[in-house]
N, C-alpha and C positions, 0 to 999 in steps of 0.2 A: 504493500500499499504505500502511496505516494501523497504528501500534501504540498500544494502549491504556496511557494513563498510569497508574500505581501511585497516583496522586492520586485515584482514586475510592475510594469510602468502603467499607471491609472491617472484617469482626469481628476483631477482632484483640485484705527491709531489709537494705539493706547501708551500710555507713559507709567512706569512703576520704577521703584529703585531697585537699583543694583548697587552692590557694596563693596567699595573698593577704595584706593587711596586717591585724595584729590587734593589741590591747593586750597588753602584756609579760605573760606567764604563758600565752599561749596562741599559739604561735609559728605552728600550723598549724590553718587552718580545718578544718572537716569538710562535706562535702557528703552529705546522707542520701539514700538511694535508696529511696523508698517503695514500697508495694504499690501498684499502680496499676488493680487489679481492679475493674472498674465494679461497682456495687452490684446491678446487675442484669444477666441474661445477654440483652444485646440488642446489635444493631450500634451501634459506636460510631466516630468520627473525631475526632481530637482531644480526646478525651475526653467528646465530646458524643454523646448520642442524636440520632439523625437520622430516624427513620422516624416517619410520622404516627402510626402505632399505639404508639409509645413516648412517654412524658413526658419531659422533661429532668431528669437529676438533678445540679445545679450544682456541687455539694460536690467532685466529682472533677476539674472543669475548676478550681475554684479551689485545689484542692490542688496543681496544678501550675503556677499562676499567679505569676509573679515581679512583685513590686512594688517601686516606686523606695524606696530608704532614706530616712528623714526628714530633713528639712532640719535643720542646727545652727546655731544663733546663733553660736557660737564656730567658729573656725578649726580644721580638720582636717588631718593629714598624710595624704594619698594616695599611697603609694609602692608601686611594683612593682619587683620585680627579675627578670630570666629571661635565659638565655643568647642570645647574639646568633645562634648556629648550632643548628640541630638536624639531625642529631647533628653532633658533633665526632668526628672518627676519627683515631686515632693512626697517621700517616701522615707521609712524608716532605715531602708538600705543605703540612705546617704551617709550613714554612719562608717559605712565601707570608705576608707580614706580614697581610693581610686574613682569612687563615684561622687566625691565633692564637687560642686561645680568650678569649673575651670575655664580659662580663656586662654588661647593660644595666641601669642603676639611673635611675629615672624617679620622681621626687618633685615634688609639686605641692600647693599650698593648695586646700582643698576645704571645701564646706559640707554635702557630704552623705555621702560616703565617705570612712572613715580613722579615725583616732584623735585625741584632742586633743593637742597640745602641751604639755609640761610648763609647770606653772603657774611665774613669772607671764608667760611669754611667749605664751601662748595667744592672747592680746588683739592681739599683734603679732607674728605669726609670724616666724621666723628665715628669711634667704633661704639660710642654709648649714646643713646637717647632715653629721653624720659617719655613714659606712657601713661596716661590716665585712662581708665576705663569707667565709663558711667552708662546710664540708663535715664531717659527721659519718661516718666510716668505721670499718667493723667488719671486721676482718681473717678473712676466710672460712677460713683455715688455723687461727687461734685464737679460735674463737668464744665461748670464755669469759673471753677477755681484754677489759679495758674498751674502749668505743669511744674512738677518737681525734678530737677536733675540729682540723681542719685549716685554718688560715687561708690564704685565698686572695689577699685584697686588703683593704687600707683606704684609704679615699680620701673626701675632702671633696666634698659634692655642692651645687653652687650651684643652686637651683631655677630661678632667673629664666634660666637657660640652657638649659632644656629636659632631654630624655634625654640620660645620659652612658654612653658605654662605658668599662669598666675591663678591662685585660689579666689573665688570671689563669694560673696555671702548674699544670697538671694532671699534671705527669710524676711527682710522687709519688703518683697514684692509677692502680692497675690497671685497665686498659680492661675493660668488662664489660657485658653485654646490660641489665641492669637499671640503672634510673636512678639518678643520686646525687641526694641532697636538698641544694640549695643554699640556705643559711640567711643572709639579710642582716639584720643588727643596727642599729638607727639610733640614735645620740645626738646631743645638741648640740653635742658637742665630742668631740674625741679623747681616748677615755679615759674619758668620762662616762659616767654612769647612762643604760643602754639604756632607751628608752621604747616602742619598737614593733619588730616584727618583720615580714619577709616571707620568703617562700620559694617555690622552684619546682623544677621537675625538670631535671636535667641529663643528657644522654646521651653518654657518652664510651666509644667501641666501639672494637673492635680492627679492622685492615684488613677491608675487606670479604672475607670467605673464599669467597664465592659466584661471585665474578666478574660480569659484566654491569655494570648502572648502579648508580651510588651517586647518590642524590638527596637535596640538602641543603634544609632551609627557612632563608632569612636571615630571621631574626624582627625585625630591625631595618627591613627594607623589605617584608617579607610577600612576597618572590620565591622560586621555586624555583631552585636553582643545581645544575646537572649538572655532572658531571665526564666527558669522554669518554676512553677508552682505545682509542687506535689499534688496538690488537691485537685488539679484539674489536668495534670499531665499524667495518665498511667502509661504503663508498658515502657516503651523504648524512651519516653521523655521524663521518666520519674525520678532523675537525679534532681539535686536541690542546687540552685547557686546559679552564677552568670557564668555564661560559656560562649565561646566563640567556635567557629568552624568555617571552612571554605565551602561556599555557594557553588554547587557544580551539579547540572542536570541537563534535560533536554526539553525544548518546546516538543510538546507531544501531542500527538492527533487524539481529539475527544470522540466525535461520532465515528462509529464503526471501529473503536480501537478502546480507549480506556473506559468510554461511557458504559460499554456492556461487560467490562471485565476488570473489576477491581484487583483481582488476583496478579495481575501485571505489575502492580506497585511492590509486590514482594520481590519480584525480579530487578526492579529498579533499585531496590534498597540494597538487596544482596551484591549487586554489582558494585556498589560503592558510592551511589551517587546521593547527593544530600537534599537536593530540590527538585520538584516537579513543575513543569509550567504547562497546563494543558491550554489547548488552542482552541478559543470558543467557536462555535459554529456560526454565529452572527445573528442578527436580529436583536430585538429589546432583550433587556435584562432578564425578564421571567423566562424568556426563551431561548437564551444563548448557548444553553447546555443541552439543546436535544430537540427544540423546536416546537416544544409544547409548553403551556403555562405553569407545568409543574417541574420544569426541567431544573430551577433553581434549588429546590429541594433534593433533587437527584445528586446534585452538586455538594450540597451539604453532607449528603451521605459519603460521598466520596472524600472530602475533607476527612470525615471521621475515619474513613479506611486509612488515609493518609497518617493521621495521628496515631492509629494503631501500629503501625509498622515502622514510624519514625522518620517519615519524610514531611520535608516543610514543602508549602505551597506559596507559588509566586502567581499571583491572582491577576488575570488578564481583562482588561476592558477596553480592548482596542475599537470594538464597534459601537460603544456606547459612552466613551469618555469625555465628549463634548456636549451631553445631555444632563444637565444637573438633577434631573428627575432620575433618570435611568441610574446615574452614579449613587444617589442616595438610597435606592433599593439594594443595591449591591453592597454597600459599605455597611449600612444598617444590618445585613443579613449575616456579613461574614467576619466584621471587625471582632466580634467576641468569640471568633474560634480559634482555639490554641495551636491548631497547625498552620495558620496564617503567618508568613514571613515577611512579605511585602506585597505593594500593590504595583501593578504594571499598567500604564495608561496609555500612551500612544506607541503606535508601532509605525514606525517609519513617516512621522508627520511631514518631514521635510521634503520626503519623495512625493507624498500624495498632495504637498503643498496646503496643508491644513492652515487655517488661519495662525498668523505667527504669535498670538497671544493664546493660542489654545490649551497649551499644557499648563501655563501659569494660572488661567482661570480654574482648570480642573485642580492643580495643585492647591489654591487657596480652599476650594469647596472640600476637597478632602481631609484638609487640616483642620476645618471647623468641626467635622464630625469624627475623625479619627486621627489624632496625632501620635499614634502609638506604633505606627507602622512605617518604614520609609516607602518612598514614593519613586518609581524607575520609569524610563522609556527607552527606546532605541532609535538613535538617527541613523539613516542610510547614505545621506549624502557626506561629501568630503568637507563641504563648506558653505552652507546654505541657511542662514539666518540660525546659525547655531547656537550663539547666546540667547536668542529669543525662545527658542523650542527649550534649551537646558535649563533655562530659568524656572521650569515648571517641573524639576525634578530633583531629588538627591543624588540619585545612582544614573549614570549615562552608560547605555549598554550597545556601544555600535555594532552593526553587524557587517561582515565583510565577507564575500563569496568569489575568491580569486581563480578557484580550480576549475579548469575546462571550459573557460569562457575567454571570449577575446575583448579585451577592453578598450579596443581602439576601432571596432567595427561591429555593429549588430547584424547578425544573420537573421534576427528576427524581425527587423523593421528596414534592413537593407540601408542603413545610413551610416556615416561615420560617427565616431564618439569623441567628443573634445570638451573641454571647460564650459562651453557654452551651448552644447548641441548633443542630442543623442541619449541614448539609453541602453547600456550593454551589460546590465545586472550588477555591476561593481563599479560605483562613480569615483572616475578619475584614478583607477587603481594602477598600479603597474602591472599588476598580474604576477606577485610572487607569494609564497608562503608567510612572508613577512609583513604583508599588508595589514593585518589586523593589529600587531602590534604598533606599525607605525601610523595608522589611524589614530590609535589611542594617544600616542605621542602627540599628534597634530591637536587632538581636541584639548588635551591638557595645557599645551601652548596658548590656545585660544582663552583659556580660563585663566593663566597667568596674565594676559594682555589686560584682562577686564577686572583683575582683583577678585576673583571669585574662586571657590573651590567645590569641585565635583568628586564623588566616587565614581571609579571606571570599572566596570565589569566589560565582558567582550563575548560577541557571538560567534562561534566556528561554523565552518561550513560541513555538513554531515549529510548532504544530498548531491544531487547531480543528474545529468542524463536526460534533462528537460531544459525547456525554454531557451535560456542563452548557453547554459551548461552542457558541453558535449559528452563529459564524464563527471563520474563521481569519485571525490577524492579517496586514496587509500587511508586505511588507519594511522599510518606512519606521517602521512602528511596531515591530518587532522591535528595530531599530536604536535608537530612542528609549528601548527598555526596557533595552538594553544600555547605552546611555549613563547612564541614571539608576544602574545598579549601578557603573560605572566612577567615577562622581562620588562615590559612597558608597564608594569604595576597594577595590573588587572587584579583586582581581589574579588572576582567571580567569573564563572565561565558557563555559557549555555551553548547549545549546539542546535542547529535548524536542521533536521528534526528527527524525531521517533515516530514509528520505527525506522531504523536505519540498518546499513549492512551489518553482517556478523562481524567483520574485520574491524569497521569503524567504533561498534559497541564494545569491541572487545579491548581495544586500545585505549579509548576514551575512559572505561572502567577501570584499567589498570592506572591510569592518571589521576582518577578520581579518589582511588584508594591511596596514591601516594601523597596527594593533598592532604588528606584526612587519614592519617594512619593510624590514629586511635579510636577506631569506630565512629568517625565524624566529629567527635567532640573533644574539645580541649577546655581546660578551665581557663576563662579571660584573663590575662596579665597585663597590666599596664606598663608602660616603659619605667624602668626603675625600679620595679619591684623584682623579689628575690625569685630567681627562675630555677628550676630543679634540672639535673642532668637531661631528664627525659623531654622537657620543655627544651633545652638547648638543641637536642639531638634533633627533635622535629622541626624546629626552626632552620637548622641547617640543611634537612633534606629539602624543606619548601625553597630555600634559596638556590641550592644547586640543580633544582629542576631545569 
């Protein structure tokens, strides 16, 4: 059985805050969300016309293209600040030192990103700067009262020591679903003149009222951290405490495969995979999982089965993510389930040319109803409104399929493929097994240019012999693609799609077991904590992959 990837080509202004470094007087940057309607009613992918009957219109591609910042002859301060964890939850477990609220301060000298140091030190930048961390709080019960600036921390930052974590006290702030805005102001000395600022969002939530899983993002290591509650996690999840693991698994066919045979989950688990990502059939939320109004209840039974065998679920809302009503049905149904790992909203919205603010609006909707699970999406294009689409996710999961296709000429549409025209199934790819890792590195560079931070996973090719792809990769090729993603810092791996060939399944299962050598679980440890010999051996194994 094969499943067609949504990477095929289909027909398919707002301003918000972006958080990065800016000159004094502009503490918050803005990301604009332009209208990306094509100038002609033609089929496009990544902003490009691709049918032989249609001429290219490069202006749309150029409108979504990010360019490197200009080089600066003088030294610049490139500074960002962000919470260590998303979210922080008001909970007794914060008595654990590693869970005490902290902010990451990261400053370095740059020649392309940042602001100039105050004269006359800009020609020889200082090694030490002074950072004040604060939040602006408006009492919801006193909306007419003036806003309060609450200082959370003041610290010296030595830039030759790398990123530094500082502890903050959130006890004076009421927990709430909305993000607090953390402002970091920078001066050369304590009490000195502020010359730059940086900002980020901080989520400080009440204890999870829905039960089930609470999944954190450790943004110092870009890892998922889960807390197991033995009262609701039987069987394989019955251990107690905070744990981390490497998420790895397949986008997996639903209708005609998983939907009718939950026993497949035991095979997935025994192979060493930790995550399953079912592919919805389509239609509204109530019928996405089988075409009838009761299919959402069938999917709940599926999640129960995942819980029983010890698999996490990556819940896919690709067909409904732009509908607040459909989102609400799914979020309220599944947010309390202990097998839910994270939400997956948009699948290749840049390819489909979804509205540039679509993922952000969805992100805000989900956060209002469930701030206890991360949010992810998959971009397919190399460089098309990346910042806009990525602003609506915590985890970015690019998919690259280079094996068996011609990235320069489309046999499907009989056209060339280049930066502004054509669709060949792998946007602007050189066509090597390193393409996935290179794409992650490119996108991470985009986030550096904008002063934002994203966690990156990767999607490897486990299919072929259809559409643009003349053959299916070997198992060894899939592992090499995976290795390129891991070397680029990917903290999770998915594959499109299962069922796949026996050879690919065997090789990716071996990789999964190497990435999770202790039966998928390891006790979560923050930087600086005592690590056992077993911890160090495991880390060495993961690093050497």
